[in-house]
C-alpha positions as CSV (number, residue, x, y, z in Angstrom):
1,M,-5.2,-24.1,6.1
2,E,-6.2,-20.4,5.9
3,R,-3.5,-18.2,4.6
4,L,-2.2,-15.7,7.1
5,P,-2.3,-12.0,6.2
6,D,0.9,-10.2,5.0
7,H,1.5,-7.3,7.4
8,R,4.2,-5.6,5.3
9,T,1.8,-3.4,3.4
10,D,0.1,-2.1,6.6
11,I,3.5,-1.4,8.2
12,R,4.8,0.4,5.1
13,D,1.7,2.5,4.5
14,F,1.3,3.4,8.2
15,L,4.9,4.6,8.6
16,A,4.9,6.4,5.2
17,T,1.7,8.2,5.9
18,R,2.9,9.3,9.4
19,R,6.2,10.5,7.9
20,A,4.4,12.5,5.3
21,K,2.4,14.5,8.0
22,I,5.5,15.9,9.7
23,T,7.5,18.9,8.4
24,P,11.2,19.5,9.1
25,E,10.2,22.7,11.0
26,Q,8.1,20.6,13.4
27,V,11.0,18.5,14.5
28,G,13.6,21.3,14.4
29,L,15.4,20.3,11.2
30,P,16.8,22.8,8.8
31,T,15.2,23.1,5.4
32,S,17.0,23.9,2.2
33,G,16.1,23.5,-1.4
34,R,13.0,22.1,-3.0
35,R,11.5,18.9,-1.5
36,R,9.9,16.4,-3.9
37,V,7.6,14.9,-1.3
38,P,5.7,16.3,1.6
39,G,6.9,15.6,5.1
40,L,10.2,14.1,6.2
41,R,12.6,12.1,4.2
42,R,13.5,8.6,5.4
43,E,17.0,9.7,6.2
44,E,15.7,12.5,8.4
45,V,13.5,10.1,10.4
46,A,16.5,7.8,10.7
47,V,18.6,10.6,12.2
48,L,15.8,11.5,14.7
49,A,15.4,7.9,15.7
50,G,19.1,7.3,16.0
51,V,19.3,4.5,13.5
52,S,20.9,4.2,10.0
53,T,19.0,5.2,6.9
54,E,19.3,1.6,5.6
55,W,17.8,0.2,8.7
56,Y,14.9,2.6,8.8
57,T,14.3,2.0,5.1
58,R,14.0,-1.7,5.7
59,L,11.6,-1.0,8.6
60,E,9.4,1.1,6.4
61,Q,9.4,-1.7,3.8
62,G,7.7,-3.9,6.4
63,H,10.6,-5.7,8.0
64,I,9.5,-5.2,11.6
65,A,9.7,-8.7,13.1
66,G,12.3,-8.9,15.8
67,V,12.7,-5.1,16.2
68,S,13.2,-4.2,19.9
69,E,10.7,-2.1,21.8
70,D,13.3,0.5,22.5
71,V,13.9,1.0,18.7
72,L,10.1,1.1,18.1
73,D,9.8,3.7,20.8
74,A,12.5,5.8,19.2
75,V,10.8,5.6,15.8
76,A,7.4,6.5,17.4
77,R,9.0,9.6,19.0
78,A,10.7,10.6,15.7
79,L,7.3,10.4,13.9
80,Q,5.5,12.1,16.8
81,L,3.0,9.4,17.1
82,D,0.1,9.9,19.5
83,E,-0.8,7.3,22.1
84,D,-3.2,5.4,19.8
85,E,-0.7,5.4,16.9
86,H,2.0,4.2,19.2
87,T,-0.1,1.3,20.4
88,Y,-1.0,0.5,16.8
89,L,2.7,0.4,15.8
90,F,3.4,-2.1,18.6
91,D,0.3,-4.2,17.5
92,L,1.7,-4.4,14.0
93,A,5.1,-5.5,15.3
94,Q,3.4,-8.1,17.5
95,A,1.3,-9.4,14.5
96,A,4.5,-9.7,12.4
97,Q,6.1,-12.1,14.7
98,P,6.2,-15.7,13.4
99,P,3.3,-17.5,15.1
100,R,4.2,-20.4,17.4
101,R,1.0,-22.0,16.3
102,T,-1.9,-21.4,14.0
103,P,-3.9,-18.5,15.4
104,R,-7.2,-19.6,16.8
105,R,-10.3,-18.1,15.2
106,R,-12.2,-15.7,17.4
107,K,-15.6,-16.8,18.3
108,A,-18.5,-14.6,19.2
109,V,-19.6,-14.9,22.9
110,D,-23.0,-14.5,24.4
111,I,-23.5,-11.4,26.5
112,P,-23.9,-12.5,30.2
113,P,-27.2,-11.7,31.8
114,R,-25.4,-9.5,34.4
115,V,-24.4,-7.1,31.5
116,Q,-28.0,-6.9,30.3
117,W,-29.1,-6.2,33.8
118,L,-26.5,-3.4,34.0
119,L,-27.8,-1.9,30.7
120,D,-31.4,-2.1,31.8
121,S,-30.7,-0.3,35.0
122,M,-29.6,2.8,33.1
123,T,-33.0,4.3,32.3
124,L,-31.9,7.9,31.6
125,S,-28.8,7.1,29.5
126,A,-28.6,5.2,26.2
127,A,-26.2,2.3,26.8
128,F,-25.1,-0.4,24.5
129,V,-22.4,-3.0,23.9
130,T,-20.4,-3.3,20.7
131,N,-17.7,-5.8,19.7
132,G,-14.5,-4.9,17.9
133,R,-16.2,-5.0,14.5
134,L,-18.7,-2.4,15.7
135,D,-21.7,-4.7,15.8
136,I,-24.3,-3.7,18.4
137,V,-24.7,-6.9,20.5
138,A,-26.7,-5.6,23.4
139,T,-28.7,-2.4,24.3
140,N,-31.0,-1.0,26.8
141,A,-34.4,0.3,25.8
142,L,-33.3,3.9,25.4
143,A,-30.3,3.0,23.2
144,R,-32.7,0.9,21.0
145,A,-34.9,4.0,20.7
146,L,-32.0,6.4,20.1
147,F,-30.5,4.3,17.4
148,A,-33.8,3.2,15.8
149,P,-32.6,4.3,12.4
150,L,-29.8,1.7,12.6
151,F,-32.1,-1.1,13.8
152,D,-34.6,-0.2,11.0
153,S,-31.8,-0.1,8.3
154,E,-31.4,-2.6,5.6
155,T,-27.8,-2.8,6.6
156,T,-28.5,-5.0,9.6
157,D,-27.4,-8.6,9.5
158,E,-29.6,-11.7,9.2
159,R,-30.2,-11.6,13.0
160,G,-31.3,-7.9,12.8
161,R,-28.1,-6.8,14.5
162,P,-26.9,-3.3,13.4
163,N,-23.3,-2.5,12.6
164,F,-22.1,1.1,12.8
165,A,-19.7,0.8,9.9
166,R,-22.2,-0.6,7.5
167,Y,-24.8,1.9,8.6
168,W,-22.6,5.0,8.3
169,F,-21.2,4.0,4.9
170,L,-24.0,2.2,3.2
171,D,-27.3,3.6,4.4
172,R,-28.5,6.6,2.5
173,G,-30.2,8.1,5.5
174,A,-27.1,8.1,7.7
175,P,-26.1,11.7,6.7
176,D,-29.5,12.9,7.9
177,F,-29.3,11.1,11.2
178,V,-25.9,12.5,12.5
179,A,-24.9,16.1,12.2
180,D,-21.2,15.4,11.5
181,W,-21.4,12.5,9.1
182,D,-17.9,12.9,7.8
183,G,-16.6,12.8,11.4
184,A,-18.5,9.6,12.1
185,L,-17.0,8.1,9.0
186,D,-13.5,9.1,10.0
187,A,-13.9,7.7,13.5
188,T,-15.4,4.5,12.3
189,V,-12.6,3.7,9.9
190,A,-9.9,4.7,12.5
191,L,-11.5,2.3,15.0
192,L,-11.6,-0.5,12.5
193,R,-8.0,0.1,11.5
194,A,-6.9,-0.2,15.1
195,E,-8.9,-3.4,15.5
196,A,-7.3,-4.8,12.5
197,G,-3.9,-4.1,14.0
198,R,-4.8,-5.9,17.2
199,Y,-6.5,-8.9,15.5
200,P,-5.2,-9.3,12.0
201,H,-6.5,-12.9,11.8
202,D,-10.1,-12.0,12.5
203,K,-11.9,-13.4,9.4
204,A,-15.2,-11.6,10.1
205,L,-13.3,-8.3,10.4
206,R,-11.5,-8.8,7.2
207,E,-14.7,-9.7,5.4
208,L,-16.3,-6.5,6.7
209,I,-13.4,-4.4,5.6
210,G,-13.5,-6.1,2.2
211,E,-17.2,-5.5,1.8
212,L,-16.9,-1.8,2.6
213,S,-13.8,-1.3,0.5
214,T,-15.7,-2.8,-2.5
215,T,-19.0,-0.9,-2.0
216,S,-18.0,2.5,-0.6
217,P,-15.6,5.0,-2.1
218,E,-15.7,7.0,1.1
219,F,-14.5,4.0,3.0
220,R,-11.7,3.2,0.5
221,T,-10.3,6.8,0.7
222,R,-10.3,6.8,4.5
223,W,-8.8,3.3,4.8
224,A,-5.9,4.3,2.6
225,A,-5.2,7.2,5.0
226,H,-4.2,4.7,7.7
227,D,-5.5,6.8,10.6
228,V,-6.1,4.9,13.9
229,R,-8.2,5.5,17.0
230,I,-8.5,3.5,20.1
231,H,-9.5,5.9,22.9
232,H,-12.4,8.1,21.9
233,G,-15.4,9.9,23.3
234,G,-16.9,13.4,23.2
235,I,-20.1,15.0,21.9
236,K,-22.3,13.9,19.0
237,Q,-25.3,15.6,17.5
238,F,-28.3,13.7,16.1
239,Q,-31.4,14.6,14.2
240,H,-33.7,12.0,15.7
241,P,-36.8,11.1,13.7
242,D,-39.0,11.2,16.9
243,A,-37.1,13.3,19.4
244,G,-35.7,15.9,17.1
245,P,-32.3,17.5,17.5
246,L,-30.1,15.9,20.3
247,E,-26.7,16.9,21.5
248,L,-25.4,14.0,23.6
249,V,-22.1,13.3,25.5
250,Y,-20.8,9.8,24.9
251,Q,-18.1,7.7,26.6
252,P,-17.0,4.2,25.7
253,L,-15.6,1.9,28.4
254,D,-13.7,-1.4,28.0
255,L,-15.9,-4.3,28.9
256,P,-13.9,-7.4,29.7
257,I,-16.3,-10.2,28.9
258,S,-14.0,-12.6,27.1
259,L,-10.3,-13.1,26.5
260,R,-10.9,-13.8,22.8
261,E,-13.5,-11.1,22.0
262,V,-13.2,-7.4,22.7
263,H,-16.3,-5.5,23.8
264,S,-17.0,-1.9,24.6
265,L,-19.8,-0.4,26.7
266,T,-20.8,3.0,25.4
267,I,-23.1,5.4,27.3
268,Y,-24.8,8.4,25.7
269,T,-26.3,11.0,28.0
270,A,-27.4,14.7,27.9
271,A,-26.0,17.6,29.9
272,P,-28.2,18.3,32.9
273,G,-30.7,21.1,32.7
274,T,-30.6,21.4,28.9
275,P,-33.3,21.0,26.3
276,D,-31.4,17.9,25.1
277,E,-32.0,16.3,28.5
278,D,-35.7,17.0,28.2
279,R,-35.9,15.5,24.8
280,L,-33.8,12.5,25.9
281,K,-36.2,11.9,28.9
282,L,-39.2,12.1,26.5
283,L,-37.5,9.5,24.3
284,A,-36.9,7.3,27.3
285,S,-40.6,7.6,28.3
286,W,-41.6,6.5,24.8
287,A,-39.1,3.7,24.9
288,A,-40.4,2.4,28.2
289,T,-44.1,2.6,27.0
290,R,-43.3,0.7,23.8
291,R,-41.4,-1.9,25.8
292,Q,-44.3,-2.5,28.1
293,E,-46.7,-2.7,25.2
294,A,-44.4,-5.3,23.5
295,E,-44.1,-7.5,26.6
296,P,-46.6,-10.4,26.9
297,A,-49.1,-10.2,29.6
298,D,-48.3,-12.3,32.7
299,G,-50.5,-14.9,34.3
300,R,-52.4,-12.5,36.5
301,D,-54.1,-11.0,33.4
302,L,-55.4,-14.4,32.3
303,P,-58.9,-15.5,33.2
């Protein structure tokens, strides 16, 4: 039987790194004398959360199973966790509960035809579907054209499927494709960290994290920071090899396809009336032409 992961290290590191980010001044505590470590002391967090120092120390050591939601809420407030961090703390607590049965392995699911029809209907926006491990599992024509560097990368899997994490960290051309490469790295690791909190028994996810931890110093450094992100969206700038510079607005949306596999629908579009919209329309035109050229001729063209 597969050995289940030990969650104590994740809990310890997460709470310790959050505690280190807060100063006494931020929470209204007096400061006196020299402090050996940055951030709050354990006893100060305990006071803010209304628990004993011994109890909080045990919690930070990873003993989170059985802790009530009220107490976790108090700790989250004391550490000034944002919404994503608060959710992640509760995910860690849930994962630490003794399983009633051996967790079932998550299985990849096929994307229903209705989802592909939805993607194909968006002709002026790049739309694609990813799973929790950031594999691109479905796209429309414009997304395939926009993210051509990912599809052409040697970091794709044996099925030719791109993975954002592998591309950003392992492809040498990635820094030239996106303007804020460091920001892309930060967001990618934070998304994978949150996914690991939700699904600690996902073997494929653990293998991806292990691969990147072994091959990428940039990934190892960011993984150790224990930052998490669940809700995201905003503006991203690209230097596309065909369309040139593009500044696009993007928004991910939850896509409930399966109870056992999390998917996200992400849409990239340009602000109306901008040169970016013109370049995106040009890219869409190229994508449509290439798609038509690639499609086999129907029976009407046969003699």
